[in-house]
PDB file of N, CA, C and O in Angstrom:
ATOM      1  N   MET A   1     110.793  -9.519 147.355  1.00  0.00           N
ATOM      2  CA  MET A   1     110.789 -10.426 148.484  1.00  0.00           C
ATOM      3  C   MET A   1     110.506 -11.832 147.984  1.00  0.00           C
ATOM      4  O   MET A   1     109.565 -12.040 147.219  1.00  0.00           O
ATOM      5  N   THR A   2     111.296 -12.782 148.400  1.00  0.00           N
ATOM      6  CA  THR A   2     111.072 -14.169 148.028  1.00  0.00           C
ATOM      7  C   THR A   2     110.768 -14.991 149.261  1.00  0.00           C
ATOM      8  O   THR A   2     111.189 -14.676 150.375  1.00  0.00           O
ATOM      9  N   SER A   3     110.035 -16.037 149.027  1.00  0.00           N
ATOM     10  CA  SER A   3     109.662 -16.927 150.107  1.00  0.00           C
ATOM     11  C   SER A   3     110.422 -18.233 149.961  1.00  0.00           C
ATOM     12  O   SER A   3     110.662 -18.694 148.846  1.00  0.00           O
ATOM     13  N   SER A   4     110.793 -18.816 151.058  1.00  0.00           N
ATOM     14  CA  SER A   4     111.424 -20.129 151.009  1.00  0.00           C
ATOM     15  C   SER A   4     110.522 -21.154 151.687  1.00  0.00           C
ATOM     16  O   SER A   4     110.997 -22.134 152.262  1.00  0.00           O
ATOM     17  N   LEU A   5     109.217 -20.913 151.612  1.00  0.00           N
ATOM     18  CA  LEU A   5     108.273 -21.846 152.212  1.00  0.00           C
ATOM     19  C   LEU A   5     108.354 -23.189 151.502  1.00  0.00           C
ATOM     20  O   LEU A   5     108.462 -23.233 150.276  1.00  0.00           O
ATOM     21  N   PRO A   6     108.304 -24.279 152.250  1.00  0.00           N
ATOM     22  CA  PRO A   6     108.368 -25.595 151.612  1.00  0.00           C
ATOM     23  C   PRO A   6     107.080 -25.898 150.850  1.00  0.00           C
ATOM     24  O   PRO A   6     106.009 -25.391 151.186  1.00  0.00           O
ATOM     25  N   VAL A   7     107.203 -26.726 149.828  1.00  0.00           N
ATOM     26  CA  VAL A   7     106.026 -27.200 149.110  1.00  0.00           C
ATOM     27  C   VAL A   7     105.488 -28.384 149.900  1.00  0.00           C
ATOM     28  O   VAL A   7     106.154 -29.412 150.031  1.00  0.00           O
ATOM     29  N   ARG A   8     104.294 -28.233 150.416  1.00  0.00           N
ATOM     30  CA  ARG A   8     103.707 -29.290 151.223  1.00  0.00           C
ATOM     31  C   ARG A   8     103.018 -30.321 150.330  1.00  0.00           C
ATOM     32  O   ARG A   8     102.441 -29.948 149.309  1.00  0.00           O
ATOM     33  N   PRO A   9     103.062 -31.611 150.686  1.00  0.00           N
ATOM     34  CA  PRO A   9     102.416 -32.636 149.870  1.00  0.00           C
ATOM     35  C   PRO A   9     100.921 -32.378 149.665  1.00  0.00           C
ATOM     36  O   PRO A   9     100.354 -32.812 148.662  1.00  0.00           O
ATOM     37  N   ILE A  10     100.286 -31.687 150.593  1.00  0.00           N
ATOM     38  CA  ILE A  10      98.860 -31.419 150.466  1.00  0.00           C
ATOM     39  C   ILE A  10      98.565 -30.462 149.303  1.00  0.00           C
ATOM     40  O   ILE A  10      97.431 -30.394 148.830  1.00  0.00           O
ATOM     41  N   ASP A  11      99.569 -29.733 148.848  1.00  0.00           N
ATOM     42  CA  ASP A  11      99.385 -28.766 147.767  1.00  0.00           C
ATOM     43  C   ASP A  11      99.683 -29.370 146.399  1.00  0.00           C
ATOM     44  O   ASP A  11     100.327 -28.732 145.567  1.00  0.00           O
ATOM     45  N   ARG A  12      99.233 -30.559 146.170  1.00  0.00           N
ATOM     46  CA  ARG A  12      99.486 -31.260 144.916  1.00  0.00           C
ATOM     47  C   ARG A  12      98.161 -31.617 144.243  1.00  0.00           C
ATOM     48  O   ARG A  12      97.094 -31.599 144.858  1.00  0.00           O
ATOM     49  N   SER A  13      98.275 -31.936 142.974  1.00  0.00           N
ATOM     50  CA  SER A  13      97.114 -32.377 142.216  1.00  0.00           C
ATOM     51  C   SER A  13      96.554 -33.665 142.816  1.00  0.00           C
ATOM     52  O   SER A  13      97.282 -34.448 143.427  1.00  0.00           O
ATOM     53  N   GLU A  14      95.254 -33.869 142.631  1.00  0.00           N
ATOM     54  CA  GLU A  14      94.605 -35.049 143.197  1.00  0.00           C
ATOM     55  C   GLU A  14      93.604 -35.606 142.188  1.00  0.00           C
ATOM     56  O   GLU A  14      92.850 -34.852 141.573  1.00  0.00           O
ATOM     57  N   TRP A  15      93.600 -36.925 142.021  1.00  0.00           N
ATOM     58  CA  TRP A  15      92.678 -37.624 141.129  1.00  0.00           C
ATOM     59  C   TRP A  15      91.734 -38.448 141.996  1.00  0.00           C
ATOM     60  O   TRP A  15      92.177 -39.242 142.826  1.00  0.00           O
ATOM     61  N   LEU A  16      90.431 -38.256 141.799  1.00  0.00           N
ATOM     62  CA  LEU A  16      89.434 -39.012 142.551  1.00  0.00           C
ATOM     63  C   LEU A  16      88.524 -39.739 141.571  1.00  0.00           C
ATOM     64  O   LEU A  16      87.786 -39.105 140.816  1.00  0.00           O
ATOM     65  N   ASP A  17      88.576 -41.068 141.582  1.00  0.00           N
ATOM     66  CA  ASP A  17      87.685 -41.856 140.728  1.00  0.00           C
ATOM     67  C   ASP A  17      86.294 -41.858 141.335  1.00  0.00           C
ATOM     68  O   ASP A  17      86.119 -42.118 142.525  1.00  0.00           O
ATOM     69  N   GLY A  18      85.309 -41.563 140.497  1.00  0.00           N
ATOM     70  CA  GLY A  18      83.951 -41.541 141.018  1.00  0.00           C
ATOM     71  C   GLY A  18      82.905 -41.947 140.007  1.00  0.00           C
ATOM     72  O   GLY A  18      81.786 -42.291 140.391  1.00  0.00           O
ATOM     73  N   GLY A  19      83.228 -41.920 138.739  1.00  0.00           N
ATOM     74  CA  GLY A  19      82.241 -42.287 137.734  1.00  0.00           C
ATOM     75  C   GLY A  19      82.671 -41.893 136.342  1.00  0.00           C
ATOM     76  O   GLY A  19      83.806 -41.467 136.126  1.00  0.00           O
ATOM     77  N   PRO A  20      81.743 -42.037 135.381  1.00  0.00           N
ATOM     78  CA  PRO A  20      82.084 -41.826 133.974  1.00  0.00           C
ATOM     79  C   PRO A  20      82.279 -40.365 133.568  1.00  0.00           C
ATOM     80  O   PRO A  20      82.968 -40.092 132.585  1.00  0.00           O
ATOM     81  N   LEU A  21      81.695 -39.437 134.292  1.00  0.00           N
ATOM     82  CA  LEU A  21      81.831 -38.019 133.953  1.00  0.00           C
ATOM     83  C   LEU A  21      83.056 -37.449 134.655  1.00  0.00           C
ATOM     84  O   LEU A  21      83.197 -37.587 135.870  1.00  0.00           O
ATOM     85  N   GLY A  22      83.945 -36.806 133.894  1.00  0.00           N
ATOM     86  CA  GLY A  22      85.148 -36.218 134.468  1.00  0.00           C
ATOM     87  C   GLY A  22      85.028 -34.713 134.631  1.00  0.00           C
ATOM     88  O   GLY A  22      84.501 -34.022 133.759  1.00  0.00           O
ATOM     89  N   ILE A  23      85.520 -34.216 135.754  1.00  0.00           N
ATOM     90  CA  ILE A  23      85.482 -32.783 136.054  1.00  0.00           C
ATOM     91  C   ILE A  23      86.892 -32.328 136.417  1.00  0.00           C
ATOM     92  O   ILE A  23      87.561 -32.945 137.246  1.00  0.00           O
ATOM     93  N   LEU A  24      87.335 -31.244 135.787  1.00  0.00           N
ATOM     94  CA  LEU A  24      88.639 -30.651 136.076  1.00  0.00           C
ATOM     95  C   LEU A  24      88.421 -29.405 136.923  1.00  0.00           C
ATOM     96  O   LEU A  24      87.706 -28.491 136.511  1.00  0.00           O
ATOM     97  N   LEU A  25      89.031 -29.362 138.102  1.00  0.00           N
ATOM     98  CA  LEU A  25      88.949 -28.196 138.979  1.00  0.00           C
ATOM     99  C   LEU A  25      90.308 -27.503 139.003  1.00  0.00           C
ATOM    100  O   LEU A  25      91.336 -28.141 139.228  1.00  0.00           O
ATOM    101  N   ILE A  26      90.303 -26.190 138.768  1.00  0.00           N
ATOM    102  CA  ILE A  26      91.536 -25.408 138.700  1.00  0.00           C
ATOM    103  C   ILE A  26      91.487 -24.315 139.766  1.00  0.00           C
ATOM    104  O   ILE A  26      90.540 -23.531 139.817  1.00  0.00           O
ATOM    105  N   HIS A  27      92.499 -24.270 140.604  1.00  0.00           N
ATOM    106  CA  HIS A  27      92.565 -23.267 141.673  1.00  0.00           C
ATOM    107  C   HIS A  27      92.826 -21.874 141.105  1.00  0.00           C
ATOM    108  O   HIS A  27      93.165 -21.726 139.931  1.00  0.00           O
ATOM    109  N   GLY A  28      92.670 -20.872 141.934  1.00  0.00           N
ATOM    110  CA  GLY A  28      92.869 -19.488 141.515  1.00  0.00           C
ATOM    111  C   GLY A  28      94.326 -19.042 141.574  1.00  0.00           C
ATOM    112  O   GLY A  28      95.201 -19.790 142.009  1.00  0.00           O
ATOM    113  N   LEU A  29      94.570 -17.820 141.132  1.00  0.00           N
ATOM    114  CA  LEU A  29      95.908 -17.236 141.108  1.00  0.00           C
ATOM    115  C   LEU A  29      96.494 -17.211 142.516  1.00  0.00           C
ATOM    116  O   LEU A  29      95.880 -16.689 143.446  1.00  0.00           O
ATOM    117  N   GLY A  30      97.675 -17.777 142.657  1.00  0.00           N
ATOM    118  CA  GLY A  30      98.339 -17.820 143.952  1.00  0.00           C
ATOM    119  C   GLY A  30      97.789 -18.894 144.869  1.00  0.00           C
ATOM    120  O   GLY A  30      98.214 -19.010 146.018  1.00  0.00           O
ATOM    121  N   GLY A  31      96.852 -19.674 144.374  1.00  0.00           N
ATOM    122  CA  GLY A  31      96.217 -20.706 145.186  1.00  0.00           C
ATOM    123  C   GLY A  31      96.870 -22.067 145.019  1.00  0.00           C
ATOM    124  O   GLY A  31      97.940 -22.197 144.425  1.00  0.00           O
ATOM    125  N   THR A  32      96.204 -23.069 145.556  1.00  0.00           N
ATOM    126  CA  THR A  32      96.684 -24.447 145.481  1.00  0.00           C
ATOM    127  C   THR A  32      95.503 -25.383 145.238  1.00  0.00           C
ATOM    128  O   THR A  32      94.351 -24.997 145.436  1.00  0.00           O
ATOM    129  N   PRO A  33      95.787 -26.607 144.812  1.00  0.00           N
ATOM    130  CA  PRO A  33      94.710 -27.571 144.615  1.00  0.00           C
ATOM    131  C   PRO A  33      93.926 -27.875 145.895  1.00  0.00           C
ATOM    132  O   PRO A  33      92.774 -28.305 145.827  1.00  0.00           O
ATOM    133  N   VAL A  34      94.535 -27.657 147.041  1.00  0.00           N
ATOM    134  CA  VAL A  34      93.842 -27.947 148.299  1.00  0.00           C
ATOM    135  C   VAL A  34      92.574 -27.098 148.444  1.00  0.00           C
ATOM    136  O   VAL A  34      91.646 -27.491 149.151  1.00  0.00           O
ATOM    137  N   GLU A  35      92.529 -25.943 147.784  1.00  0.00           N
ATOM    138  CA  GLU A  35      91.331 -25.098 147.817  1.00  0.00           C
ATOM    139  C   GLU A  35      90.124 -25.811 147.226  1.00  0.00           C
ATOM    140  O   GLU A  35      88.983 -25.503 147.569  1.00  0.00           O
ATOM    141  N   MET A  36      90.378 -26.759 146.341  1.00  0.00           N
ATOM    142  CA  MET A  36      89.314 -27.467 145.635  1.00  0.00           C
ATOM    143  C   MET A  36      88.958 -28.801 146.290  1.00  0.00           C
ATOM    144  O   MET A  36      88.027 -29.474 145.849  1.00  0.00           O
ATOM    145  N   ARG A  37      89.681 -29.186 147.328  1.00  0.00           N
ATOM    146  CA  ARG A  37      89.526 -30.520 147.916  1.00  0.00           C
ATOM    147  C   ARG A  37      88.106 -30.823 148.376  1.00  0.00           C
ATOM    148  O   ARG A  37      87.575 -31.884 148.048  1.00  0.00           O
ATOM    149  N   PHE A  38      87.483 -29.929 149.119  1.00  0.00           N
ATOM    150  CA  PHE A  38      86.138 -30.183 149.640  1.00  0.00           C
ATOM    151  C   PHE A  38      85.152 -30.390 148.495  1.00  0.00           C
ATOM    152  O   PHE A  38      84.367 -31.338 148.513  1.00  0.00           O
ATOM    153  N   LEU A  39      85.191 -29.505 147.499  1.00  0.00           N
ATOM    154  CA  LEU A  39      84.309 -29.619 146.340  1.00  0.00           C
ATOM    155  C   LEU A  39      84.610 -30.893 145.555  1.00  0.00           C
ATOM    156  O   LEU A  39      83.688 -31.595 145.140  1.00  0.00           O
ATOM    157  N   ALA A  40      85.885 -31.198 145.347  1.00  0.00           N
ATOM    158  CA  ALA A  40      86.276 -32.394 144.593  1.00  0.00           C
ATOM    159  C   ALA A  40      85.744 -33.660 145.250  1.00  0.00           C
ATOM    160  O   ALA A  40      85.211 -34.535 144.568  1.00  0.00           O
ATOM    161  N   ARG A  41      85.882 -33.763 146.533  1.00  0.00           N
ATOM    162  CA  ARG A  41      85.418 -34.964 147.238  1.00  0.00           C
ATOM    163  C   ARG A  41      83.902 -35.074 147.228  1.00  0.00           C
ATOM    164  O   ARG A  41      83.359 -36.175 147.138  1.00  0.00           O
ATOM    165  N   ALA A  42      83.220 -33.951 147.319  1.00  0.00           N
ATOM    166  CA  ALA A  42      81.754 -33.973 147.236  1.00  0.00           C
ATOM    167  C   ALA A  42      81.305 -34.432 145.850  1.00  0.00           C
ATOM    168  O   ALA A  42      80.384 -35.240 145.731  1.00  0.00           O
ATOM    169  N   LEU A  43      81.951 -33.921 144.807  1.00  0.00           N
ATOM    170  CA  LEU A  43      81.602 -34.328 143.441  1.00  0.00           C
ATOM    171  C   LEU A  43      81.886 -35.816 143.223  1.00  0.00           C
ATOM    172  O   LEU A  43      81.100 -36.503 142.570  1.00  0.00           O
ATOM    173  N   ALA A  44      82.989 -36.314 143.757  1.00  0.00           N
ATOM    174  CA  ALA A  44      83.326 -37.736 143.628  1.00  0.00           C
ATOM    175  C   ALA A  44      82.292 -38.600 144.345  1.00  0.00           C
ATOM    176  O   ALA A  44      81.912 -39.657 143.842  1.00  0.00           O
ATOM    177  N   ARG A  45      81.842 -38.163 145.500  1.00  0.00           N
ATOM    178  CA  ARG A  45      80.809 -38.910 146.233  1.00  0.00           C
ATOM    179  C   ARG A  45      79.505 -38.977 145.447  1.00  0.00           C
ATOM    180  O   ARG A  45      78.710 -39.899 145.629  1.00  0.00           O
ATOM    181  N   HIS A  46      79.291 -38.003 144.577  1.00  0.00           N
ATOM    182  CA  HIS A  46      78.073 -37.966 143.759  1.00  0.00           C
ATOM    183  C   HIS A  46      78.280 -38.601 142.382  1.00  0.00           C
ATOM    184  O   HIS A  46      77.485 -38.372 141.471  1.00  0.00           O
ATOM    185  N   GLY A  47      79.334 -39.389 142.226  1.00  0.00           N
ATOM    186  CA  GLY A  47      79.505 -40.185 141.024  1.00  0.00           C
ATOM    187  C   GLY A  47      80.324 -39.579 139.906  1.00  0.00           C
ATOM    188  O   GLY A  47      80.205 -40.010 138.759  1.00  0.00           O
ATOM    189  N   HIS A  48      81.150 -38.595 140.204  1.00  0.00           N
ATOM    190  CA  HIS A  48      81.981 -37.969 139.175  1.00  0.00           C
ATOM    191  C   HIS A  48      83.459 -38.257 139.447  1.00  0.00           C
ATOM    192  O   HIS A  48      83.883 -38.338 140.599  1.00  0.00           O
ATOM    193  N   THR A  49      84.225 -38.409 138.385  1.00  0.00           N
ATOM    194  CA  THR A  49      85.675 -38.491 138.509  1.00  0.00           C
ATOM    195  C   THR A  49      86.206 -37.062 138.470  1.00  0.00           C
ATOM    196  O   THR A  49      85.832 -36.278 137.598  1.00  0.00           O
ATOM    197  N   VAL A  50      87.069 -36.730 139.411  1.00  0.00           N
ATOM    198  CA  VAL A  50      87.509 -35.342 139.570  1.00  0.00           C
ATOM    199  C   VAL A  50      89.036 -35.275 139.607  1.00  0.00           C
ATOM    200  O   VAL A  50      89.700 -36.104 140.230  1.00  0.00           O
ATOM    201  N   PHE A  51      89.566 -34.270 138.926  1.00  0.00           N
ATOM    202  CA  PHE A  51      91.003 -34.003 138.974  1.00  0.00           C
ATOM    203  C   PHE A  51      91.200 -32.563 139.415  1.00  0.00           C
ATOM    204  O   PHE A  51      90.716 -31.637 138.764  1.00  0.00           O
ATOM    205  N   THR A  52      91.914 -32.373 140.523  1.00  0.00           N
ATOM    206  CA  THR A  52      92.298 -31.030 140.968  1.00  0.00           C
ATOM    207  C   THR A  52      93.762 -30.869 140.603  1.00  0.00           C
ATOM    208  O   THR A  52      94.612 -31.634 141.058  1.00  0.00           O
ATOM    209  N   MET A  53      94.050 -29.885 139.792  1.00  0.00           N
ATOM    210  CA  MET A  53      95.397 -29.747 139.250  1.00  0.00           C
ATOM    211  C   MET A  53      96.157 -28.567 139.846  1.00  0.00           C
ATOM    212  O   MET A  53      95.570 -27.611 140.352  1.00  0.00           O
ATOM    213  N   GLN A  54      97.448 -28.666 139.770  1.00  0.00           N
ATOM    214  CA  GLN A  54      98.333 -27.591 140.222  1.00  0.00           C
ATOM    215  C   GLN A  54      98.834 -26.826 139.007  1.00  0.00           C
ATOM    216  O   GLN A  54      99.438 -27.414 138.110  1.00  0.00           O
ATOM    217  N   LEU A  55      98.591 -25.533 138.969  1.00  0.00           N
ATOM    218  CA  LEU A  55      99.069 -24.697 137.869  1.00  0.00           C
ATOM    219  C   LEU A  55     100.575 -24.455 137.983  1.00  0.00           C
ATOM    220  O   LEU A  55     101.124 -24.413 139.084  1.00  0.00           O
ATOM    221  N   ALA A  56     101.229 -24.299 136.844  1.00  0.00           N
ATOM    222  CA  ALA A  56     102.666 -24.011 136.801  1.00  0.00           C
ATOM    223  C   ALA A  56     102.986 -22.781 137.648  1.00  0.00           C
ATOM    224  O   ALA A  56     102.266 -21.783 137.609  1.00  0.00           O
ATOM    225  N   GLY A  57     104.069 -22.863 138.409  1.00  0.00           N
ATOM    226  CA  GLY A  57     104.524 -21.740 139.217  1.00  0.00           C
ATOM    227  C   GLY A  57     103.880 -21.644 140.584  1.00  0.00           C
ATOM    228  O   GLY A  57     104.303 -20.833 141.408  1.00  0.00           O
ATOM    229  N   HIS A  58     102.875 -22.446 140.842  1.00  0.00           N
ATOM    230  CA  HIS A  58     102.170 -22.413 142.118  1.00  0.00           C
ATOM    231  C   HIS A  58     102.715 -23.486 143.056  1.00  0.00           C
ATOM    232  O   HIS A  58     103.359 -24.437 142.613  1.00  0.00           O
ATOM    233  N   CYS A  59     102.460 -23.333 144.332  1.00  0.00           N
ATOM    234  CA  CYS A  59     102.853 -24.286 145.378  1.00  0.00           C
ATOM    235  C   CYS A  59     104.361 -24.332 145.585  1.00  0.00           C
ATOM    236  O   CYS A  59     104.889 -25.320 146.096  1.00  0.00           O
ATOM    237  N   GLY A  60     105.042 -23.291 145.201  1.00  0.00           N
ATOM    238  CA  GLY A  60     106.488 -23.200 145.420  1.00  0.00           C
ATOM    239  C   GLY A  60     106.813 -21.847 146.015  1.00  0.00           C
ATOM    240  O   GLY A  60     106.133 -21.378 146.928  1.00  0.00           O
ATOM    241  N   SER A  61     107.841 -21.232 145.502  1.00  0.00           N
ATOM    242  CA  SER A  61     108.256 -19.926 146.016  1.00  0.00           C
ATOM    243  C   SER A  61     107.512 -18.799 145.300  1.00  0.00           C
ATOM    244  O   SER A  61     106.935 -18.999 144.231  1.00  0.00           O
ATOM    245  N   THR A  62     107.536 -17.627 145.899  1.00  0.00           N
ATOM    246  CA  THR A  62     106.930 -16.467 145.242  1.00  0.00           C
ATOM    247  C   THR A  62     107.710 -16.117 143.979  1.00  0.00           C
ATOM    248  O   THR A  62     107.151 -15.549 143.040  1.00  0.00           O
ATOM    249  N   HIS A  63     108.987 -16.452 143.952  1.00  0.00           N
ATOM    250  CA  HIS A  63     109.800 -16.241 142.749  1.00  0.00           C
ATOM    251  C   HIS A  63     109.273 -17.101 141.596  1.00  0.00           C
ATOM    252  O   HIS A  63     109.143 -16.619 140.471  1.00  0.00           O
ATOM    253  N   ASP A  64     108.973 -18.366 141.876  1.00  0.00           N
ATOM    254  CA  ASP A  64     108.416 -19.259 140.853  1.00  0.00           C
ATOM    255  C   ASP A  64     107.091 -18.720 140.332  1.00  0.00           C
ATOM    256  O   ASP A  64     106.840 -18.732 139.127  1.00  0.00           O
ATOM    257  N   LEU A  65     106.253 -18.252 141.230  1.00  0.00           N
ATOM    258  CA  LEU A  65     104.953 -17.712 140.828  1.00  0.00           C
ATOM    259  C   LEU A  65     105.134 -16.465 139.975  1.00  0.00           C
ATOM    260  O   LEU A  65     104.444 -16.297 138.969  1.00  0.00           O
ATOM    261  N   GLY A  66     106.048 -15.599 140.363  1.00  0.00           N
ATOM    262  CA  GLY A  66     106.284 -14.366 139.622  1.00  0.00           C
ATOM    263  C   GLY A  66     106.843 -14.589 138.226  1.00  0.00           C
ATOM    264  O   GLY A  66     106.617 -13.777 137.329  1.00  0.00           O
ATOM    265  N   ARG A  67     107.564 -15.673 138.038  1.00  0.00           N
ATOM    266  CA  ARG A  67     108.134 -15.983 136.721  1.00  0.00           C
ATOM    267  C   ARG A  67     107.152 -16.701 135.810  1.00  0.00           C
ATOM    268  O   ARG A  67     107.357 -16.742 134.597  1.00  0.00           O
ATOM    269  N   SER A  68     106.082 -17.272 136.373  1.00  0.00           N
ATOM    270  CA  SER A  68     105.141 -18.022 135.539  1.00  0.00           C
ATOM    271  C   SER A  68     104.250 -17.067 134.752  1.00  0.00           C
ATOM    272  O   SER A  68     103.964 -15.954 135.193  1.00  0.00           O
ATOM    273  N   THR A  69     103.822 -17.522 133.586  1.00  0.00           N
ATOM    274  CA  THR A  69     103.032 -16.689 132.677  1.00  0.00           C
ATOM    275  C   THR A  69     101.683 -17.339 132.393  1.00  0.00           C
ATOM    276  O   THR A  69     101.444 -18.494 132.745  1.00  0.00           O
ATOM    277  N   LEU A  70     100.817 -16.579 131.753  1.00  0.00           N
ATOM    278  CA  LEU A  70      99.527 -17.111 131.330  1.00  0.00           C
ATOM    279  C   LEU A  70      99.729 -18.329 130.427  1.00  0.00           C
ATOM    280  O   LEU A  70      98.983 -19.305 130.516  1.00  0.00           O
ATOM    281  N   GLY A  71     100.736 -18.267 129.562  1.00  0.00           N
ATOM    282  CA  GLY A  71     101.041 -19.404 128.692  1.00  0.00           C
ATOM    283  C   GLY A  71     101.423 -20.646 129.481  1.00  0.00           C
ATOM    284  O   GLY A  71     101.025 -21.755 129.127  1.00  0.00           O
ATOM    285  N   ASP A  72     102.198 -20.465 130.554  1.00  0.00           N
ATOM    286  CA  ASP A  72     102.570 -21.589 131.416  1.00  0.00           C
ATOM    287  C   ASP A  72     101.329 -22.217 132.038  1.00  0.00           C
ATOM    288  O   ASP A  72     101.196 -23.439 132.089  1.00  0.00           O
ATOM    289  N   TRP A  73     100.428 -21.366 132.510  1.00  0.00           N
ATOM    290  CA  TRP A  73      99.207 -21.870 133.152  1.00  0.00           C
ATOM    291  C   TRP A  73      98.327 -22.590 132.143  1.00  0.00           C
ATOM    292  O   TRP A  73      97.753 -23.635 132.447  1.00  0.00           O
ATOM    293  N   SER A  74      98.223 -22.036 130.952  1.00  0.00           N
ATOM    294  CA  SER A  74      97.424 -22.660 129.897  1.00  0.00           C
ATOM    295  C   SER A  74      97.994 -24.032 129.532  1.00  0.00           C
ATOM    296  O   SER A  74      97.240 -24.989 129.350  1.00  0.00           O
ATOM    297  N   ARG A  75      99.305 -24.130 129.425  1.00  0.00           N
ATOM    298  CA  ARG A  75      99.935 -25.418 129.116  1.00  0.00           C
ATOM    299  C   ARG A  75      99.719 -26.425 130.244  1.00  0.00           C
ATOM    300  O   ARG A  75      99.600 -27.623 129.988  1.00  0.00           O
ATOM    301  N   SER A  76      99.667 -25.955 131.477  1.00  0.00           N
ATOM    302  CA  SER A  76      99.381 -26.850 132.604  1.00  0.00           C
ATOM    303  C   SER A  76      98.020 -27.509 132.427  1.00  0.00           C
ATOM    304  O   SER A  76      97.861 -28.705 132.669  1.00  0.00           O
ATOM    305  N   VAL A  77      97.054 -26.727 132.006  1.00  0.00           N
ATOM    306  CA  VAL A  77      95.690 -27.230 131.825  1.00  0.00           C
ATOM    307  C   VAL A  77      95.630 -28.172 130.624  1.00  0.00           C
ATOM    308  O   VAL A  77      94.937 -29.188 130.668  1.00  0.00           O
ATOM    309  N   ASP A  78      96.345 -27.842 129.562  1.00  0.00           N
ATOM    310  CA  ASP A  78      96.321 -28.668 128.351  1.00  0.00           C
ATOM    311  C   ASP A  78      96.896 -30.058 128.570  1.00  0.00           C
ATOM    312  O   ASP A  78      96.528 -30.999 127.867  1.00  0.00           O
ATOM    313  N   ARG A  79      97.791 -30.196 129.532  1.00  0.00           N
ATOM    314  CA  ARG A  79      98.378 -31.520 129.801  1.00  0.00           C
ATOM    315  C   ARG A  79      97.323 -32.384 130.373  1.00  0.00           C
ATOM    316  O   ARG A  79      97.579 -33.548 130.682  1.00  0.00           O
TER     317      ARG A  79
END
């Protein structure tokens, strides 16, 4: 079964400037960066720079997610 759900702009990576310490937040399997939004904004308010990233294969179709591998996700983080 494949999904043709649209990729919503809210399901994208987000950079929040907040201070000298940087924090990378990574969503879970099948998730989106929006899951991290509340935590990211709280951390930014407390003086941290935060990046919520989108893993490869996520925020698109179930076909895209099914084709993505651990290596793809690891490379997403390395960028």
